[in-house]
C-alpha positions, 0 to 999 in steps of 0.5 A: 154381485151375483146371488152366491157370489164370494164377494158382496158390494154394499149398495146402501152408502150414505152420501158421506160414504160416496164422498169419501170415493174420488171415482163416485164423487167425481162421476157424479159431478162429471154425470151432472155435468152431462145432464145440464143442456146442451150437455159436454162440448167436443171437439172435433176429435172427440175430446172434451173441449178445453172449456169443459176441461177447465171447468173440471179442473176446478171441481175435480180434487183427486188423491195424490194428484197436484194439479198446479204443479202438473199444470204449472208450464201449461197455458191450456190443459186438454182432456188427455192432459188431466187424468182424473177425468180421463179415467172417470169418463172412461169408466162412464163410458164402459158403462154407458152412461155417456151418449154423444149427441150433435158435437155434445156428450151427454148423459144417457138414461142410465147415467141420469138414472144413476144420480137418482136419489134412490140409486145414489147409495149403489153408485160406488159399487156399481162403479167398482165393479165395472173398474175392477173386473170390466175395465182393462188396467192394462195400461198402468204399467204400459202393458207388462205382465198382460192384465196381472194381477186384475185377473185375480181380483177376488184373490187379491181382494180377500187377501187385503182384507186381512193384509192391509190392516196396518200400513204395508209397502206395495212389495209386500202386499204383493207377495201376500196377495197374488198369485205370481205368474211365469212372467212375474217369476221370471222377471229380473227386477221387482216389476210385479209391485210396480204393477199391484201399485199402478193397477190395483193399490192406487186405483183402490185408493181413488175409491177410497178404499186404502190410504196411501202415504210417502216416507222419505228414504234415508240416505237418498234426495229424491226416492220415496217408499210408499206404504198402503192400509185399508179405510173403514170404507174397505170393509164397509163396501166389500164383504166375503163369503169364502169357505176353505176346504178344511185341513183334514181333506186337503190332499198331499 
């Protein structure tokens, strides 16, 4: 983040810490594949070829994604069928890590530089900043409530740094960590916690910053309760320099 910012992201993570982030570690896999000549093959419509997708399926473990279950009835898998790969490629393109060339996608000079030993410790910070502040996550939730609560990312992260020390439900974290907007307040059902989970909590889980667990709902066959809490990597990656106004100076 810029000097003087209230939020600072660590750029000196160890290889083990990078490995705790599905986003950072899988980005490295994609970029390494894109550095090998002639690059990753594309289809005529600009998607990664089925051969590339099949290779990445074997190399892309992803939190809470059961590949065997997801593709049990699929004879072939296209890029748009495999969300983790699609998501990583979206971030890579947003950061200009990839470029198209003669029917293939190859690592750009920026993408190659990201894999340098000197730059790898900062990869998580770069990807996190780009994803949480610049990649539009509104599709996670089908556009409901616009980009909310992504537009208040700093406030949400600061609040989570305190509120998510122990296991908490998405509903509780939404109440404690977000700033409601009119459409949220006027909603007839709890769509706000669904957007919070889809856009923020799950994404932080993919970055290795939150743990996630499920528990069955007593008396229900299919329902589950979801809970999240911080990992050690959350406080390792993110630090805050926030000054709050003294209570004596607050006007009522």
